[in-house]
Every structure is written in C-alpha cells, then in structure tokens.
C-alpha positions as CSV (number, residue, x, y, z in Angstrom):
1,M,85.4,112.6,83.4
2,R,83.6,114.7,86.4
3,D,85.2,117.4,87.9
4,V,87.5,116.3,90.4
5,A,85.7,118.5,93.6
6,A,82.3,116.5,92.7
7,L,84.4,113.3,93.0
8,A,86.2,114.2,96.1
9,H,82.7,114.9,97.2
10,A,81.1,111.8,96.5
11,E,84.3,110.3,98.4
12,R,83.7,111.7,101.4
13,A,79.6,111.2,101.4
14,Q,80.2,107.6,101.2
15,L,82.6,107.8,104.2
16,A,80.2,109.4,106.1
17,A,77.4,106.8,105.1
18,F,79.7,104.2,106.2
19,L,80.8,106.0,109.6
20,H,77.2,106.1,110.8
21,S,76.9,102.4,110.7
22,L,79.8,102.0,113.1
23,T,79.2,100.9,116.5
24,P,81.4,102.5,119.2
25,Q,83.5,99.7,119.7
26,Q,84.4,99.4,115.8
27,W,85.1,103.6,116.0
28,Q,88.7,102.2,118.3
29,V,89.5,99.2,115.9
30,P,93.3,100.1,114.9
31,S,93.5,101.1,111.3
32,L,96.1,100.5,108.4
33,C,97.9,103.7,109.5
34,A,100.2,102.3,112.0
35,G,99.6,103.3,115.8
36,W,96.1,105.1,114.9
37,T,92.0,104.0,115.4
38,V,89.7,104.4,113.0
39,R,88.4,107.8,115.5
40,D,92.3,109.2,114.9
41,V,91.9,108.3,111.0
42,V,88.9,110.6,110.3
43,A,90.1,113.1,112.9
44,H,93.4,113.3,110.8
45,M,91.7,114.2,107.6
46,L,89.1,116.8,109.1
47,S,92.3,118.1,111.0
48,Y,93.2,120.2,107.3
49,E,89.7,121.2,106.6
50,E,89.8,124.2,108.6
51,L,93.4,125.4,107.7
52,G,94.2,128.0,105.3
53,P,97.3,128.9,103.7
54,G,98.9,130.4,106.9
55,G,97.3,127.8,109.3
56,V,99.1,125.4,107.1
57,A,102.6,126.7,107.0
58,R,101.9,127.2,111.0
59,R,101.1,123.9,111.9
60,F,104.3,123.1,109.5
61,A,106.7,125.1,111.3
62,R,105.0,123.7,114.8
63,G,106.1,119.9,113.4
64,W,109.2,121.2,112.1
65,L,108.5,120.7,108.0
66,R,107.9,117.1,108.4
67,F,104.6,115.7,107.3
68,D,104.6,112.9,110.0
69,R,105.2,115.9,113.2
70,A,102.4,117.5,111.4
71,N,99.9,115.1,111.3
72,A,100.5,114.5,115.1
73,I,99.9,117.8,115.8
74,G,96.8,117.7,114.3
75,L,95.5,114.3,115.4
76,D,96.4,116.4,118.9
77,D,94.5,119.5,118.2
78,F,91.3,117.3,117.8
79,A,91.9,114.7,120.5
80,G,88.9,116.3,122.2
81,Y,86.2,114.8,119.8
82,S,84.4,112.5,120.0
83,P,82.8,110.4,117.2
84,H,79.8,112.3,117.0
85,Q,81.2,115.7,117.0
86,L,83.7,114.3,114.3
87,L,80.8,113.3,112.4
88,D,78.8,116.3,112.5
89,L,82.1,118.0,110.9
90,L,82.5,115.8,108.3
91,E,78.9,116.6,107.1
92,R,80.1,120.2,107.2
93,S,83.0,119.3,105.3
94,M,81.2,117.5,101.9
95,Q,83.0,120.2,99.9
96,P,86.6,120.4,100.1
97,R,88.2,123.5,101.7
98,G,91.8,124.3,102.7
99,L,94.7,122.3,101.8
100,T,92.8,119.4,100.2
101,T,91.6,121.5,97.5
102,A,95.5,121.7,96.0
103,F,96.2,120.4,93.0
104,G,92.4,120.9,91.8
105,S,91.0,118.5,95.0
106,R,92.6,115.7,93.9
107,I,94.2,115.7,97.5
108,A,90.8,115.6,98.7
109,L,90.0,112.4,96.5
110,V,92.9,110.5,97.4
111,D,93.2,111.6,101.2
112,G,89.7,110.5,101.2
113,M,89.7,107.0,99.4
114,I,93.0,105.3,100.8
115,H,91.6,106.4,104.4
116,Q,88.2,105.1,103.8
117,Q,90.3,102.2,102.7
118,D,92.3,102.4,105.4
119,I,89.2,102.4,108.1
120,R,87.1,99.3,105.6
121,R,89.9,96.9,105.0
122,P,90.4,96.4,109.7
123,L,86.9,96.2,109.6
124,G,86.3,93.8,107.3
125,V,83.9,95.8,104.8
126,A,84.6,95.7,101.5
127,R,83.1,98.2,98.4
128,E,83.5,98.6,95.3
129,I,84.9,102.0,94.3
130,P,83.4,103.7,91.5
131,A,86.1,103.7,88.3
132,E,85.3,107.6,87.8
133,R,86.8,108.0,91.3
134,L,89.9,105.0,90.9
135,V,91.1,105.9,87.7
136,P,91.7,109.7,88.7
137,A,93.1,109.0,92.3
138,L,95.7,106.0,90.9
139,D,97.0,109.1,88.5
140,F,97.6,111.2,91.1
141,V,98.7,109.0,94.3
142,R,101.8,108.3,92.1
143,I,103.4,111.5,92.3
144,A,101.0,113.1,95.6
145,P,103.5,115.0,98.0
146,P,102.6,113.5,101.0
147,I,102.5,109.9,99.7
148,G,106.0,109.2,98.4
149,A,105.7,106.5,95.8
150,R,107.8,107.3,93.0
151,R,111.0,105.4,95.0
152,R,108.1,102.4,95.4
153,I,107.0,102.2,91.9
154,L,110.3,103.2,90.2
155,G,111.2,101.3,87.2
156,L,107.8,99.2,87.5
157,R,104.9,98.5,85.1
158,L,101.7,98.8,87.2
159,V,98.8,97.3,85.7
160,A,95.2,97.2,86.9
161,T,93.2,94.0,85.8
162,D,89.7,95.5,86.7
163,L,89.9,98.7,85.4
164,N,91.5,100.2,81.9
165,W,94.9,102.0,83.4
166,T,98.5,100.9,83.5
167,A,101.0,103.3,84.4
168,G,105.0,103.3,84.1
169,S,107.8,100.9,82.6
170,G,109.5,97.8,83.4
171,P,108.4,94.7,85.1
172,D,104.3,94.4,85.8
173,V,103.0,94.5,89.0
174,C,99.3,93.4,88.5
175,G,96.1,93.5,90.3
176,P,92.7,95.0,91.1
177,G,93.0,98.9,91.2
178,E,92.2,99.7,95.0
179,A,95.0,96.7,95.6
180,L,97.1,98.6,93.6
181,L,96.4,102.4,95.1
182,M,96.9,101.1,98.6
183,S,100.5,99.4,97.7
184,I,101.2,102.5,96.3
185,A,100.4,104.2,98.9
186,G,102.5,102.0,101.0
187,R,100.2,100.1,103.1
188,H,101.5,96.9,104.4
189,G,99.9,93.3,103.6
190,V,97.8,95.0,101.0
191,A,100.5,93.2,98.3
192,D,99.6,90.0,98.5
193,E,96.6,90.5,96.5
194,L,98.9,91.5,93.4
195,E,101.4,89.3,91.3
196,G,103.6,90.0,88.4
197,P,107.3,89.7,88.1
198,G,108.0,93.5,89.7
199,L,106.0,92.2,92.9
200,A,109.1,91.7,94.8
201,T,110.6,94.9,94.0
202,L,107.5,96.5,95.3
203,R,107.0,94.6,98.3
204,S,110.8,95.6,99.2
205,R,110.0,98.6,98.7
206,I,106.5,99.0,100.7
207,G,109.2,97.4,104.0
208,G,110.8,100.8,104.4
209,S,113.2,101.9,102.1
210,S,111.6,105.2,101.3
211,G,112.6,106.3,105.0
212,R,109.3,108.3,105.4
213,P,106.2,106.5,106.7
214,P,102.7,106.7,104.9
215,A,100.5,109.0,105.0
216,G,98.7,109.5,107.8
217,R,101.1,107.2,110.1
218,V,102.5,109.0,112.6
219,D,105.9,109.2,114.1
220,R,105.3,108.7,118.0
221,R,109.4,108.6,119.2
C-alpha cells in the first residue's frame, strides 16, 4: 500500500479538480453535513490545515473542548473566504499539514474522502474511489475520534461487496465500500444503499443514538 500521506494528497487533488468544475450556484448547494453548504464543507476542511498543536488547543479551548463548537469556530474564521480563495488555499495544501497529519495522515485521508462525498452526493456527481484509498479509509473511520463510529457499528459485521474488506463480528451489513464509509460516519440516507440482517440496527444508530453530530456537522443552537 502506498504511503497514507500520498493517498491523502491524491484525494485532495481529485477534490480540487472537481471543485474547479462547479458553478457559483453549486458552491451554495446544501451538503450532507447538516446546515452546511458546499462552500462551508471546503472551508471546514481547510480551517484546521493552518493550525499547529498550539492553534488546535486554542480552538478547542474556545469551543469548550467540543468538536462541534470547535468546527463552528473554524467555519466562522473562514466566513470571508470566497470559493476562489478556498481553492487557492486547497491547492497550496495538497500535502497534509497541521492536525490532519495525525495518525500518519489518516485524518487527512478520511476527512478529505468523506467530505468530498458530502459534496458530490447532493450534486449528483458520482465517482469511483480507488480501492487503495478506500480500504485504509474504511479501516480508520471505525476508530477515528471525531467521527464517533464505535457505537454505530458495535456488534455488526461490515462487508464491502465491491472490495476485499470486512470488519467486525455479528449480523452482516453489506454494500459498496463508499456507502459503508458514509454510513459508518453517520451520514443520513446512505444506509438505503446497504442490506443485511444488521442494517436495521445500524440505521437506528445513525438516527442519533450516539449523542454527537456526525463529523462536519455544526450545532448552531
């Protein structure tokens, strides 16, 4: 398998190429992240890129050590960035930096992949994610701290039908690897593309039992 940082670089390069194709109207389309537009998702991704350990600590202190509040602060910090400015910053950030280099750049890979799908799915622009990127993303998304997937997938066996990948034990939940990734991450509606005796359990847990919004979601109350 290639170095994870290189995989994250490739994921970001594909995202940048896709974003260049969007119209101004498409940048304002609601994403799969509740309350966020396409522009907001891109701003969120980049808002952690410039932060070293001290900057991350300060942001989470301002957000009372809550992921959703820290995300909201980052989004506010980037509120004045236009799509063109965000694209310029993304193209200067192909190599993961800051917080996203944690866990051997697996945060960069998973964050970039999930958020690219958060954008592509509402816009109706599908893609085939290379297996060399999708498999390590599936491995990490189950334990990634901000995503909170453990309670969603506890006691379930996840089976990708288009990849050589399984994880867990218990009743099966089967489907395409990308749909599994997005469902594990708590995205609503994607579980309709899955099947198996464990699906009802997973679907009920995506409905909010974890007590924490999916990664990227902002509690605006």
